[in-house]
PDB file of N, CA, C and O in Angstrom, chain B, residues numbered from 101:
ATOM      1  N   UNK B 101     -88.282  60.299   7.906  1.00  0.00           N
ATOM      2  CA  UNK B 101     -89.519  60.797   7.325  1.00  0.00           C
ATOM      3  C   UNK B 101     -89.219  62.090   6.562  1.00  0.00           C
ATOM      4  O   UNK B 101     -88.397  62.905   6.982  1.00  0.00           O
ATOM      5  N   UNK B 102     -89.882  62.246   5.474  1.00  0.00           N
ATOM      6  CA  UNK B 102     -89.721  63.433   4.638  1.00  0.00           C
ATOM      7  C   UNK B 102     -91.096  64.012   4.323  1.00  0.00           C
ATOM      8  O   UNK B 102     -92.108  63.312   4.380  1.00  0.00           O
ATOM      9  N   UNK B 103     -91.115  65.285   3.994  1.00  0.00           N
ATOM     10  CA  UNK B 103     -92.362  65.928   3.582  1.00  0.00           C
ATOM     11  C   UNK B 103     -92.388  65.948   2.065  1.00  0.00           C
ATOM     12  O   UNK B 103     -91.478  66.470   1.421  1.00  0.00           O
ATOM     13  N   UNK B 104     -93.446  65.370   1.501  1.00  0.00           N
ATOM     14  CA  UNK B 104     -93.608  65.351   0.046  1.00  0.00           C
ATOM     15  C   UNK B 104     -94.791  66.225  -0.337  1.00  0.00           C
ATOM     16  O   UNK B 104     -95.784  66.315   0.385  1.00  0.00           O
ATOM     17  N   UNK B 105     -94.662  66.864  -1.487  1.00  0.00           N
ATOM     18  CA  UNK B 105     -95.681  67.775  -1.992  1.00  0.00           C
ATOM     19  C   UNK B 105     -96.359  67.115  -3.191  1.00  0.00           C
ATOM     20  O   UNK B 105     -95.692  66.620  -4.100  1.00  0.00           O
ATOM     21  N   UNK B 106     -97.700  67.115  -3.179  1.00  0.00           N
ATOM     22  CA  UNK B 106     -98.475  66.491  -4.247  1.00  0.00           C
ATOM     23  C   UNK B 106     -99.471  67.486  -4.828  1.00  0.00           C
ATOM     24  O   UNK B 106     -99.880  68.442  -4.168  1.00  0.00           O
ATOM     25  N   UNK B 107     -99.855  67.235  -6.094  1.00  0.00           N
ATOM     26  CA  UNK B 107    -100.898  68.025  -6.726  1.00  0.00           C
ATOM     27  C   UNK B 107    -101.751  67.100  -7.586  1.00  0.00           C
ATOM     28  O   UNK B 107    -101.242  66.217  -8.277  1.00  0.00           O
ATOM     29  N   UNK B 108    -103.064  67.325  -7.525  1.00  0.00           N
ATOM     30  CA  UNK B 108    -103.998  66.538  -8.328  1.00  0.00           C
ATOM     31  C   UNK B 108    -104.100  67.154  -9.718  1.00  0.00           C
ATOM     32  O   UNK B 108    -104.276  68.364  -9.856  1.00  0.00           O
ATOM     33  N   UNK B 109    -103.988  66.321 -10.740  1.00  0.00           N
ATOM     34  CA  UNK B 109    -104.075  66.796 -12.115  1.00  0.00           C
ATOM     35  C   UNK B 109    -105.508  67.139 -12.510  1.00  0.00           C
ATOM     36  O   UNK B 109    -105.728  67.944 -13.415  1.00  0.00           O
ATOM     37  N   UNK B 110    -106.484  66.529 -11.831  1.00  0.00           N
ATOM     38  CA  UNK B 110    -107.890  66.733 -12.183  1.00  0.00           C
ATOM     39  C   UNK B 110    -108.476  67.981 -11.515  1.00  0.00           C
ATOM     40  O   UNK B 110    -109.027  68.844 -12.198  1.00  0.00           O
ATOM     41  N   UNK B 111    -108.360  68.083 -10.184  1.00  0.00           N
ATOM     42  CA  UNK B 111    -109.006  69.196  -9.467  1.00  0.00           C
ATOM     43  C   UNK B 111    -108.027  70.274  -9.010  1.00  0.00           C
ATOM     44  O   UNK B 111    -108.454  71.336  -8.557  1.00  0.00           O
ATOM     45  N   UNK B 112    -106.710  70.020  -9.122  1.00  0.00           N
ATOM     46  CA  UNK B 112    -105.717  71.012  -8.736  1.00  0.00           C
ATOM     47  C   UNK B 112    -105.432  71.072  -7.246  1.00  0.00           C
ATOM     48  O   UNK B 112    -104.693  71.946  -6.792  1.00  0.00           O
ATOM     49  N   UNK B 113    -106.015  70.142  -6.468  1.00  0.00           N
ATOM     50  CA  UNK B 113    -105.774  70.112  -5.019  1.00  0.00           C
ATOM     51  C   UNK B 113    -104.279  69.944  -4.762  1.00  0.00           C
ATOM     52  O   UNK B 113    -103.626  69.090  -5.363  1.00  0.00           O
ATOM     53  N   UNK B 114    -103.747  70.769  -3.863  1.00  0.00           N
ATOM     54  CA  UNK B 114    -102.318  70.815  -3.580  1.00  0.00           C
ATOM     55  C   UNK B 114    -102.125  70.576  -2.088  1.00  0.00           C
ATOM     56  O   UNK B 114    -102.754  71.255  -1.276  1.00  0.00           O
ATOM     57  N   UNK B 115    -101.259  69.615  -1.700  1.00  0.00           N
ATOM     58  CA  UNK B 115    -101.052  69.328  -0.283  1.00  0.00           C
ATOM     59  C   UNK B 115     -99.673  68.738  -0.037  1.00  0.00           C
ATOM     60  O   UNK B 115     -99.001  68.263  -0.952  1.00  0.00           O
ATOM     61  N   UNK B 116     -99.269  68.784   1.243  1.00  0.00           N
ATOM     62  CA  UNK B 116     -98.009  68.186   1.693  1.00  0.00           C
ATOM     63  C   UNK B 116     -98.341  67.039   2.626  1.00  0.00           C
ATOM     64  O   UNK B 116     -99.362  67.068   3.315  1.00  0.00           O
ATOM     65  N   UNK B 117     -97.476  66.018   2.653  1.00  0.00           N
ATOM     66  CA  UNK B 117     -97.698  64.870   3.528  1.00  0.00           C
ATOM     67  C   UNK B 117     -96.349  64.296   3.979  1.00  0.00           C
ATOM     68  O   UNK B 117     -95.386  64.254   3.214  1.00  0.00           O
ATOM     69  N   UNK B 118     -96.309  63.856   5.244  1.00  0.00           N
ATOM     70  CA  UNK B 118     -95.126  63.168   5.776  1.00  0.00           C
ATOM     71  C   UNK B 118     -95.167  61.725   5.303  1.00  0.00           C
ATOM     72  O   UNK B 118     -96.179  61.045   5.476  1.00  0.00           O
ATOM     73  N   UNK B 119     -94.080  61.251   4.708  1.00  0.00           N
ATOM     74  CA  UNK B 119     -93.976  59.861   4.268  1.00  0.00           C
ATOM     75  C   UNK B 119     -92.550  59.373   4.477  1.00  0.00           C
ATOM     76  O   UNK B 119     -91.595  60.149   4.464  1.00  0.00           O
ATOM     77  N   UNK B 120     -92.437  58.065   4.671  1.00  0.00           N
ATOM     78  CA  UNK B 120     -91.110  57.455   4.695  1.00  0.00           C
ATOM     79  C   UNK B 120     -90.566  57.455   3.269  1.00  0.00           C
ATOM     80  O   UNK B 120     -91.325  57.415   2.301  1.00  0.00           O
ATOM     81  N   UNK B 121     -89.274  57.499   3.161  1.00  0.00           N
ATOM     82  CA  UNK B 121     -88.642  57.490   1.838  1.00  0.00           C
ATOM     83  C   UNK B 121     -88.955  56.190   1.100  1.00  0.00           C
ATOM     84  O   UNK B 121     -89.047  56.174  -0.127  1.00  0.00           O
ATOM     85  N   UNK B 122     -89.115  55.113   1.846  1.00  0.00           N
ATOM     86  CA  UNK B 122     -89.361  53.797   1.243  1.00  0.00           C
ATOM     87  C   UNK B 122     -90.823  53.596   0.830  1.00  0.00           C
ATOM     88  O   UNK B 122     -91.129  52.637   0.122  1.00  0.00           O
ATOM     89  N   UNK B 123     -91.728  54.478   1.256  1.00  0.00           N
ATOM     90  CA  UNK B 123     -93.144  54.341   0.893  1.00  0.00           C
ATOM     91  C   UNK B 123     -93.361  54.670  -0.581  1.00  0.00           C
ATOM     92  O   UNK B 123     -92.660  55.500  -1.160  1.00  0.00           O
ATOM     93  N   UNK B 124     -94.333  54.008  -1.165  1.00  0.00           N
ATOM     94  CA  UNK B 124     -94.712  54.291  -2.555  1.00  0.00           C
ATOM     95  C   UNK B 124     -95.385  55.664  -2.624  1.00  0.00           C
ATOM     96  O   UNK B 124     -96.119  56.033  -1.707  1.00  0.00           O
ATOM     97  N   UNK B 125     -95.146  56.424  -3.697  1.00  0.00           N
ATOM     98  CA  UNK B 125     -95.830  57.722  -3.845  1.00  0.00           C
ATOM     99  C   UNK B 125     -97.342  57.532  -3.944  1.00  0.00           C
ATOM    100  O   UNK B 125     -97.813  56.515  -4.452  1.00  0.00           O
ATOM    101  N   UNK B 126     -98.094  58.512  -3.457  1.00  0.00           N
ATOM    102  CA  UNK B 126     -99.553  58.472  -3.572  1.00  0.00           C
ATOM    103  C   UNK B 126     -99.931  58.617  -5.037  1.00  0.00           C
ATOM    104  O   UNK B 126     -99.247  59.302  -5.797  1.00  0.00           O
ATOM    105  N   UNK B 127    -101.029  57.965  -5.435  1.00  0.00           N
ATOM    106  CA  UNK B 127    -101.419  57.992  -6.843  1.00  0.00           C
ATOM    107  C   UNK B 127    -102.827  58.532  -7.065  1.00  0.00           C
ATOM    108  O   UNK B 127    -103.137  59.011  -8.155  1.00  0.00           O
ATOM    109  N   UNK B 128    -103.698  58.460  -6.029  1.00  0.00           N
ATOM    110  CA  UNK B 128    -105.104  58.845  -6.190  1.00  0.00           C
ATOM    111  C   UNK B 128    -105.450  59.969  -5.220  1.00  0.00           C
ATOM    112  O   UNK B 128    -105.112  59.905  -4.038  1.00  0.00           O
ATOM    113  N   UNK B 129    -106.131  61.005  -5.730  1.00  0.00           N
ATOM    114  CA  UNK B 129    -106.553  62.151  -4.932  1.00  0.00           C
ATOM    115  C   UNK B 129    -107.711  61.745  -4.018  1.00  0.00           C
ATOM    116  O   UNK B 129    -108.668  61.113  -4.465  1.00  0.00           O
ATOM    117  N   UNK B 130    -107.619  62.113  -2.728  1.00  0.00           N
ATOM    118  CA  UNK B 130    -108.693  61.813  -1.775  1.00  0.00           C
ATOM    119  C   UNK B 130    -109.937  62.666  -2.032  1.00  0.00           C
ATOM    120  O   UNK B 130    -111.040  62.265  -1.661  1.00  0.00           O
ATOM    121  N   UNK B 131    -109.780  63.818  -2.651  1.00  0.00           N
ATOM    122  CA  UNK B 131    -110.901  64.742  -2.881  1.00  0.00           C
ATOM    123  C   UNK B 131    -111.766  64.328  -4.071  1.00  0.00           C
ATOM    124  O   UNK B 131    -112.993  64.292  -3.974  1.00  0.00           O
ATOM    125  N   UNK B 132    -111.110  64.013  -5.205  1.00  0.00           N
ATOM    126  CA  UNK B 132    -111.892  63.757  -6.422  1.00  0.00           C
ATOM    127  C   UNK B 132    -111.586  62.422  -7.096  1.00  0.00           C
ATOM    128  O   UNK B 132    -112.283  62.036  -8.034  1.00  0.00           O
ATOM    129  N   UNK B 133    -110.561  61.715  -6.639  1.00  0.00           N
ATOM    130  CA  UNK B 133    -110.200  60.448  -7.258  1.00  0.00           C
ATOM    131  C   UNK B 133    -109.293  60.599  -8.466  1.00  0.00           C
ATOM    132  O   UNK B 133    -108.993  59.614  -9.139  1.00  0.00           O
ATOM    133  N   UNK B 134    -108.850  61.825  -8.752  1.00  0.00           N
ATOM    134  CA  UNK B 134    -107.973  62.082  -9.894  1.00  0.00           C
ATOM    135  C   UNK B 134    -106.548  61.608  -9.640  1.00  0.00           C
ATOM    136  O   UNK B 134    -106.207  61.148  -8.550  1.00  0.00           O
ATOM    137  N   UNK B 135    -105.732  61.734 -10.672  1.00  0.00           N
ATOM    138  CA  UNK B 135    -104.336  61.294 -10.596  1.00  0.00           C
ATOM    139  C   UNK B 135    -103.479  62.338  -9.873  1.00  0.00           C
ATOM    140  O   UNK B 135    -103.578  63.533 -10.152  1.00  0.00           O
ATOM    141  N   UNK B 136    -102.635  61.873  -8.939  1.00  0.00           N
ATOM    142  CA  UNK B 136    -101.714  62.747  -8.216  1.00  0.00           C
ATOM    143  C   UNK B 136    -100.322  62.673  -8.818  1.00  0.00           C
ATOM    144  O   UNK B 136     -99.892  61.625  -9.301  1.00  0.00           O
ATOM    145  N   UNK B 137     -99.627  63.797  -8.781  1.00  0.00           N
ATOM    146  CA  UNK B 137     -98.214  63.801  -9.134  1.00  0.00           C
ATOM    147  C   UNK B 137     -97.440  64.378  -7.947  1.00  0.00           C
ATOM    148  O   UNK B 137     -97.912  65.284  -7.260  1.00  0.00           O
ATOM    149  N   UNK B 138     -96.247  63.834  -7.724  1.00  0.00           N
ATOM    150  CA  UNK B 138     -95.383  64.348  -6.670  1.00  0.00           C
ATOM    151  C   UNK B 138     -94.559  65.483  -7.265  1.00  0.00           C
ATOM    152  O   UNK B 138     -93.900  65.321  -8.292  1.00  0.00           O
ATOM    153  N   UNK B 139     -94.609  66.618  -6.609  1.00  0.00           N
ATOM    154  CA  UNK B 139     -93.881  67.790  -7.088  1.00  0.00           C
ATOM    155  C   UNK B 139     -92.478  67.821  -6.498  1.00  0.00           C
ATOM    156  O   UNK B 139     -92.247  67.343  -5.388  1.00  0.00           O
ATOM    157  N   UNK B 140     -91.566  68.376  -7.238  1.00  0.00           N
ATOM    158  CA  UNK B 140     -90.192  68.546  -6.763  1.00  0.00           C
ATOM    159  C   UNK B 140     -89.992  70.031  -6.529  1.00  0.00           C
ATOM    160  O   UNK B 140     -90.119  70.841  -7.447  1.00  0.00           O
ATOM    161  N   UNK B 141     -89.681  70.374  -5.308  1.00  0.00           N
ATOM    162  CA  UNK B 141     -89.488  71.779  -4.957  1.00  0.00           C
ATOM    163  C   UNK B 141     -88.110  71.998  -4.375  1.00  0.00           C
ATOM    164  O   UNK B 141     -87.329  71.059  -4.220  1.00  0.00           O
ATOM    165  N   UNK B 142     -87.816  73.256  -4.051  1.00  0.00           N
ATOM    166  CA  UNK B 142     -86.509  73.554  -3.452  1.00  0.00           C
ATOM    167  C   UNK B 142     -86.421  72.948  -2.054  1.00  0.00           C
ATOM    168  O   UNK B 142     -87.404  72.930  -1.313  1.00  0.00           O
ATOM    169  N   UNK B 143     -85.265  72.466  -1.709  1.00  0.00           N
ATOM    170  CA  UNK B 143     -85.082  71.878  -0.394  1.00  0.00           C
ATOM    171  C   UNK B 143     -84.545  72.916   0.565  1.00  0.00           C
ATOM    172  O   UNK B 143     -83.850  73.849   0.162  1.00  0.00           O
ATOM    173  N   UNK B 144     -84.863  72.757   1.810  1.00  0.00           N
ATOM    174  CA  UNK B 144     -84.341  73.647   2.831  1.00  0.00           C
ATOM    175  C   UNK B 144     -83.325  72.906   3.678  1.00  0.00           C
ATOM    176  O   UNK B 144     -83.500  71.725   3.978  1.00  0.00           O
ATOM    177  N   UNK B 145     -82.270  73.595   4.061  1.00  0.00           N
ATOM    178  CA  UNK B 145     -81.288  72.971   4.934  1.00  0.00           C
ATOM    179  C   UNK B 145     -80.669  74.037   5.809  1.00  0.00           C
ATOM    180  O   UNK B 145     -80.658  75.216   5.453  1.00  0.00           O
ATOM    181  N   UNK B 146     -80.159  73.629   6.937  1.00  0.00           N
ATOM    182  CA  UNK B 146     -79.574  74.546   7.897  1.00  0.00           C
ATOM    183  C   UNK B 146     -78.114  74.185   8.074  1.00  0.00           C
ATOM    184  O   UNK B 146     -77.776  73.030   8.336  1.00  0.00           O
ATOM    185  N   UNK B 147     -77.254  75.173   7.930  1.00  0.00           N
ATOM    186  CA  UNK B 147     -75.827  74.965   8.144  1.00  0.00           C
ATOM    187  C   UNK B 147     -75.527  75.306   9.596  1.00  0.00           C
ATOM    188  O   UNK B 147     -75.799  76.420  10.044  1.00  0.00           O
ATOM    189  N   UNK B 148     -74.974  74.361  10.326  1.00  0.00           N
ATOM    190  CA  UNK B 148     -74.654  74.583  11.733  1.00  0.00           C
ATOM    191  C   UNK B 148     -73.159  74.432  11.947  1.00  0.00           C
ATOM    192  O   UNK B 148     -72.473  73.742  11.193  1.00  0.00           O
ATOM    193  N   UNK B 149     -72.673  75.084  12.978  1.00  0.00           N
ATOM    194  CA  UNK B 149     -71.268  74.970  13.321  1.00  0.00           C
ATOM    195  C   UNK B 149     -70.465  76.132  12.785  1.00  0.00           C
ATOM    196  O   UNK B 149     -70.994  77.023  12.121  1.00  0.00           O
ATOM    197  N   UNK B 150     -69.185  76.109  13.081  1.00  0.00           N
ATOM    198  CA  UNK B 150     -68.324  77.199  12.634  1.00  0.00           C
ATOM    199  C   UNK B 150     -67.851  76.937  11.213  1.00  0.00           C
ATOM    200  O   UNK B 150     -67.866  75.803  10.733  1.00  0.00           O
ATOM    201  N   UNK B 151     -67.437  77.992  10.560  1.00  0.00           N
ATOM    202  CA  UNK B 151     -66.899  77.851   9.218  1.00  0.00           C
ATOM    203  C   UNK B 151     -67.897  78.065   8.110  1.00  0.00           C
ATOM    204  O   UNK B 151     -67.548  77.913   6.939  1.00  0.00           O
ATOM    205  N   UNK B 152     -69.135  78.413   8.435  1.00  0.00           N
ATOM    206  CA  UNK B 152     -70.149  78.572   7.405  1.00  0.00           C
ATOM    207  C   UNK B 152     -70.423  80.031   7.067  1.00  0.00           C
ATOM    208  O   UNK B 152     -71.176  80.317   6.136  1.00  0.00           O
ATOM    209  N   UNK B 153     -69.838  80.936   7.792  1.00  0.00           N
ATOM    210  CA  UNK B 153     -70.142  82.337   7.582  1.00  0.00           C
ATOM    211  C   UNK B 153     -68.922  83.075   7.059  1.00  0.00           C
ATOM    212  O   UNK B 153     -67.790  82.667   7.319  1.00  0.00           O
ATOM    213  N   UNK B 154     -69.138  84.145   6.330  1.00  0.00           N
ATOM    214  CA  UNK B 154     -68.046  84.932   5.758  1.00  0.00           C
ATOM    215  C   UNK B 154     -67.134  85.436   6.865  1.00  0.00           C
ATOM    216  O   UNK B 154     -65.917  85.504   6.692  1.00  0.00           O
ATOM    217  N   UNK B 155     -67.723  85.789   8.000  1.00  0.00           N
ATOM    218  CA  UNK B 155     -66.930  86.327   9.102  1.00  0.00           C
ATOM    219  C   UNK B 155     -66.020  85.281   9.735  1.00  0.00           C
ATOM    220  O   UNK B 155     -65.068  85.639  10.427  1.00  0.00           O
ATOM    221  N   UNK B 156     -66.288  84.009   9.517  1.00  0.00           N
ATOM    222  CA  UNK B 156     -65.442  82.949  10.072  1.00  0.00           C
ATOM    223  C   UNK B 156     -64.132  82.808   9.305  1.00  0.00           C
ATOM    224  O   UNK B 156     -63.142  82.325   9.855  1.00  0.00           O
ATOM    225  N   UNK B 157     -64.117  83.218   8.064  1.00  0.00           N
ATOM    226  CA  UNK B 157     -62.924  83.085   7.238  1.00  0.00           C
ATOM    227  C   UNK B 157     -62.551  84.438   6.640  1.00  0.00           C
ATOM    228  O   UNK B 157     -62.617  84.626   5.426  1.00  0.00           O
ATOM    229  N   UNK B 158     -62.169  85.350   7.474  1.00  0.00           N
ATOM    230  CA  UNK B 158     -61.777  86.670   6.993  1.00  0.00           C
ATOM    231  C   UNK B 158     -60.396  86.570   6.364  1.00  0.00           C
ATOM    232  O   UNK B 158     -59.457  86.043   6.961  1.00  0.00           O
ATOM    233  N   UNK B 159     -60.295  87.083   5.156  1.00  0.00           N
ATOM    234  CA  UNK B 159     -59.008  87.058   4.463  1.00  0.00           C
ATOM    235  C   UNK B 159     -58.077  88.104   5.060  1.00  0.00           C
ATOM    236  O   UNK B 159     -58.530  89.084   5.651  1.00  0.00           O
ATOM    237  N   UNK B 160     -56.786  87.894   4.903  1.00  0.00           N
ATOM    238  CA  UNK B 160     -55.782  88.810   5.444  1.00  0.00           C
ATOM    239  C   UNK B 160     -55.954  90.216   4.871  1.00  0.00           C
ATOM    240  O   UNK B 160     -55.764  91.205   5.578  1.00  0.00           O
ATOM    241  N   UNK B 161     -56.316  90.304   3.577  1.00  0.00           N
ATOM    242  CA  UNK B 161     -56.506  91.613   2.958  1.00  0.00           C
ATOM    243  C   UNK B 161     -57.638  92.370   3.639  1.00  0.00           C
ATOM    244  O   UNK B 161     -57.539  93.576   3.863  1.00  0.00           O
ATOM    245  N   UNK B 162     -58.722  91.654   3.970  1.00  0.00           N
ATOM    246  CA  UNK B 162     -59.874  92.292   4.623  1.00  0.00           C
ATOM    247  C   UNK B 162     -59.499  92.793   6.010  1.00  0.00           C
ATOM    248  O   UNK B 162     -59.937  93.868   6.420  1.00  0.00           O
ATOM    249  N   UNK B 163     -58.692  92.024   6.737  1.00  0.00           N
ATOM    250  CA  UNK B 163     -58.258  92.454   8.062  1.00  0.00           C
ATOM    251  C   UNK B 163     -57.460  93.744   7.956  1.00  0.00           C
ATOM    252  O   UNK B 163     -57.641  94.662   8.756  1.00  0.00           O
ATOM    253  N   UNK B 164     -56.570  93.812   6.958  1.00  0.00           N
ATOM    254  CA  UNK B 164     -55.742  95.004   6.766  1.00  0.00           C
ATOM    255  C   UNK B 164     -56.611  96.208   6.402  1.00  0.00           C
ATOM    256  O   UNK B 164     -56.376  97.311   6.896  1.00  0.00           O
ATOM    257  N   UNK B 165     -57.617  96.005   5.538  1.00  0.00           N
ATOM    258  CA  UNK B 165     -58.528  97.085   5.156  1.00  0.00           C
ATOM    259  C   UNK B 165     -59.295  97.604   6.364  1.00  0.00           C
ATOM    260  O   UNK B 165     -59.460  98.813   6.527  1.00  0.00           O
ATOM    261  N   UNK B 166     -59.761  96.700   7.204  1.00  0.00           N
ATOM    262  CA  UNK B 166     -60.521  97.106   8.388  1.00  0.00           C
ATOM    263  C   UNK B 166     -59.649  97.908   9.342  1.00  0.00           C
ATOM    264  O   UNK B 166     -60.109  98.887   9.929  1.00  0.00           O
ATOM    265  N   UNK B 167     -58.390  97.500   9.503  1.00  0.00           N
ATOM    266  CA  UNK B 167     -57.478  98.228  10.382  1.00  0.00           C
ATOM    267  C   UNK B 167     -57.221  99.628   9.834  1.00  0.00           C
ATOM    268  O   UNK B 167     -57.194 100.598  10.592  1.00  0.00           O
ATOM    269  N   UNK B 168     -57.029  99.736   8.510  1.00  0.00           N
ATOM    270  CA  UNK B 168     -56.792 101.031   7.891  1.00  0.00           C
ATOM    271  C   UNK B 168     -58.005 101.938   8.038  1.00  0.00           C
ATOM    272  O   UNK B 168     -57.864 103.122   8.344  1.00  0.00           O
ATOM    273  N   UNK B 169     -59.197 101.389   7.823  1.00  0.00           N
ATOM    274  CA  UNK B 169     -60.432 102.159   7.969  1.00  0.00           C
ATOM    275  C   UNK B 169     -60.601 102.642   9.405  1.00  0.00           C
ATOM    276  O   UNK B 169     -60.961 103.796   9.639  1.00  0.00           O
ATOM    277  N   UNK B 170     -60.343 101.770  10.353  1.00  0.00           N
ATOM    278  CA  UNK B 170     -60.490 102.125  11.761  1.00  0.00           C
ATOM    279  C   UNK B 170     -59.499 103.216  12.147  1.00  0.00           C
ATOM    280  O   UNK B 170     -59.860 104.139  12.877  1.00  0.00           O
ATOM    281  N   UNK B 171     -58.264 103.131  11.675  1.00  0.00           N
ATOM    282  CA  UNK B 171     -57.264 104.144  12.029  1.00  0.00           C
ATOM    283  C   UNK B 171     -57.575 105.476  11.351  1.00  0.00           C
ATOM    284  O   UNK B 171     -57.340 106.528  11.946  1.00  0.00           O
ATOM    285  N   UNK B 172     -58.097 105.461  10.121  1.00  0.00           N
ATOM    286  CA  UNK B 172     -58.437 106.708   9.439  1.00  0.00           C
ATOM    287  C   UNK B 172     -59.662 107.355  10.081  1.00  0.00           C
ATOM    288  O   UNK B 172     -59.761 108.582  10.108  1.00  0.00           O
ATOM    289  N   UNK B 173     -60.582 106.568  10.592  1.00  0.00           N
ATOM    290  CA  UNK B 173     -61.768 107.102  11.274  1.00  0.00           C
ATOM    291  C   UNK B 173     -61.372 107.777  12.586  1.00  0.00           C
ATOM    292  O   UNK B 173     -61.936 108.819  12.921  1.00  0.00           O
ATOM    293  N   UNK B 174     -60.437 107.227  13.327  1.00  0.00           N
ATOM    294  CA  UNK B 174     -60.036 107.812  14.598  1.00  0.00           C
ATOM    295  C   UNK B 174     -59.253 109.091  14.383  1.00  0.00           C
ATOM    296  O   UNK B 174     -59.371 110.017  15.186  1.00  0.00           O
ATOM    297  N   UNK B 175     -58.450 109.174  13.317  1.00  0.00           N
ATOM    298  CA  UNK B 175     -57.692 110.403  13.041  1.00  0.00           C
ATOM    299  C   UNK B 175     -58.616 111.513  12.546  1.00  0.00           C
ATOM    300  O   UNK B 175     -58.385 112.685  12.840  1.00  0.00           O
ATOM    301  N   UNK B 176     -59.668 111.151  11.790  1.00  0.00           N
ATOM    302  CA  UNK B 176     -60.623 112.139  11.316  1.00  0.00           C
ATOM    303  C   UNK B 176     -61.425 112.707  12.474  1.00  0.00           C
ATOM    304  O   UNK B 176     -61.699 113.907  12.499  1.00  0.00           O
ATOM    305  N   UNK B 177     -61.803 111.887  13.420  1.00  0.00           N
ATOM    306  CA  UNK B 177     -62.587 112.330  14.559  1.00  0.00           C
ATOM    307  C   UNK B 177     -61.774 113.252  15.479  1.00  0.00           C
ATOM    308  O   UNK B 177     -62.321 114.194  16.053  1.00  0.00           O
ATOM    309  N   UNK B 178     -60.485 112.986  15.616  1.00  0.00           N
ATOM    310  CA  UNK B 178     -59.651 113.782  16.504  1.00  0.00           C
ATOM    311  C   UNK B 178     -59.272 115.127  15.894  1.00  0.00           C
ATOM    312  O   UNK B 178     -58.859 116.032  16.619  1.00  0.00           O
ATOM    313  N   UNK B 179     -59.404 115.277  14.575  1.00  0.00           N
ATOM    314  CA  UNK B 179     -59.020 116.522  13.893  1.00  0.00           C
ATOM    315  C   UNK B 179     -59.987 117.646  14.185  1.00  0.00           C
ATOM    316  O   UNK B 179     -59.809 118.758  13.690  1.00  0.00           O
TER     317      UNK B 179
END
């Protein structure tokens, strides 16, 4: 099941509805009987698991920079 977004061309009524992908798109507005169009909007998705975040794939250069920063911070604090 997917959520589809529709808008009436006659009255401007805007709504979302759950439909099977195999179902025919709605054509008639329940409010005024006008013509409906299915809108195409941005899709949402969730990335799960490891490997999707910048911190999961830290480059060797970044590791070296972090070590240098950490060592310079400790020497500055001790001074």
